[in-house]
N, C-alpha and C positions, 0 to 999 in steps of 0.2 A: 385400525382405521385412522388416517390422518385427519386433523381438524383444520388444515390450511391448504390453500392452493398456491402454486407458484405462478405468478402473473408476469408475463413477458410481453412488452409492447415494443414493436420494431417498425420503423419506416425504411424506405430505401436509402435514407441518408444517415440514420443513427438508431441506436437503441435508446428508447425513451425511458424505460424502466424494467427492472427485474426485481420482483419483491414477493415475499410471502404475504398472502392476504387471507381474510376469512371468507369473503364472497366477492363476486363480480357481477355487474349488470352490463350487458352488451347491447348496443343499438343495432340489432339485426335488421336486415333489409325487409323482413316480414314482421317486425315488432321486437320488443325488448326480450332479452334472454337472461334469466337469473341463473347463475352458476354457483353451486356450493360444492364442498369437497365430496369426492366419490361420485360426481356427476357422470352420466353415461357419455360415451364418446360422441362428439358433435363436430361437424365442419360446416360453417355457415358464412354467408356474405354479410358484410357490415354496411350500413348506411352512414351518412353523416349524422352524428349525434353524440350524446354524452355517455361515456363509459365510466361508470362509477364503481368503486371498490371500497371495501370496509376492512379496516385494520384496528383491532382492539376496540371496537365500538365506534370508531371515528370514520366518517365517510369522506372520501376524496374523489376527485373526478378529473378526467382527461377528455378533451375534445378530440374525437376520432372522426376522420373524414374518409370514408370508403375503405374497403379492404376485406380481409378474411379473418376468421377466428377459428382456432382449433382447440377443442377440449379433449384431453386424453389423460386418464388417470386423474391425478391432482395437479395437472398442468394446463394452463390457459395461455395459448400463444395468439397474440393479436398482430397481424401483419397489415398495417394501415398505409394508405397513400400519404396521409398527413396526420400527425398527432401532436397536440399541444397541451401542456400542463397549464393550470390556472396562472402560475407565475410568469409564463411565457406570453400570455395574451395581452395585447395592447387594447384595453377596453374602449378608449376613444376611437381608435381606428375601426374597431368592430362596429361601434355605433354609427360611425360615418358610412361604413360599407352597407349597413342595413338601410340607411336613409337613401343612399344612391341607388341601391338595387330596387327599392320600392318605387322610387321616382321613375326609373327606366321601365319597370314592369307596368306601371300605371299608364305610361305613354304609349304602350303597344296598342295599335288601332284595332278596331273590331272587324275591319274588312277581312273577309276570308282569304283573299289572294295575298294581301299584305301580311296577314297573320302567319300563313304558311311560309312565306319568305323569312319572317322574323322568328320562326319556331326555334331554331337552334340558338339564336340570341336570347330568346325568352328563357329557354332551359338553362343557359349559362347564368343568367341573372337570378333565376329561382335557386340555383345551387349556391350562388354567392349570398343570397338572402338567408338561406338555411344555415350556411357556415357562420355568418355573422351572429345569428341568434344563438347558435350553439356556443360560440365563443363567449358571448356575454353571459350566458348561464353558467358556464364553467368558471369564468372569472370570479363569480360570487363565492366560490369555494375557498378563496384565500383566507 
């Protein structure tokens, strides 16, 4: 029985990492998933969130924004739309994006007709808000 997992994180544009790790926590669309060696096979969708992993007792994190994860044997493959390491995150930009998204979301009127017309815009800025908060949390792992 192996005591490590091979974690691979890939986006459409690059391979973010391939590394042997002790454990992985994934931001599943239905909640967090903890993965240890010899985990049962799983295929799941991912939400925007923090994917953390442990190597020799040290926890590291990557901001993952939507995608899929496959666990098979001692292999975890994350196929994400976007993934960012703590070193790649511009903290000031993330803070500014949070402020802007909050301002826009607060400005949405309560009128039903106007709200329905603004629904796609509102969802867009809710996603931007979530991404900015995730980025700020991951940046703290530096």
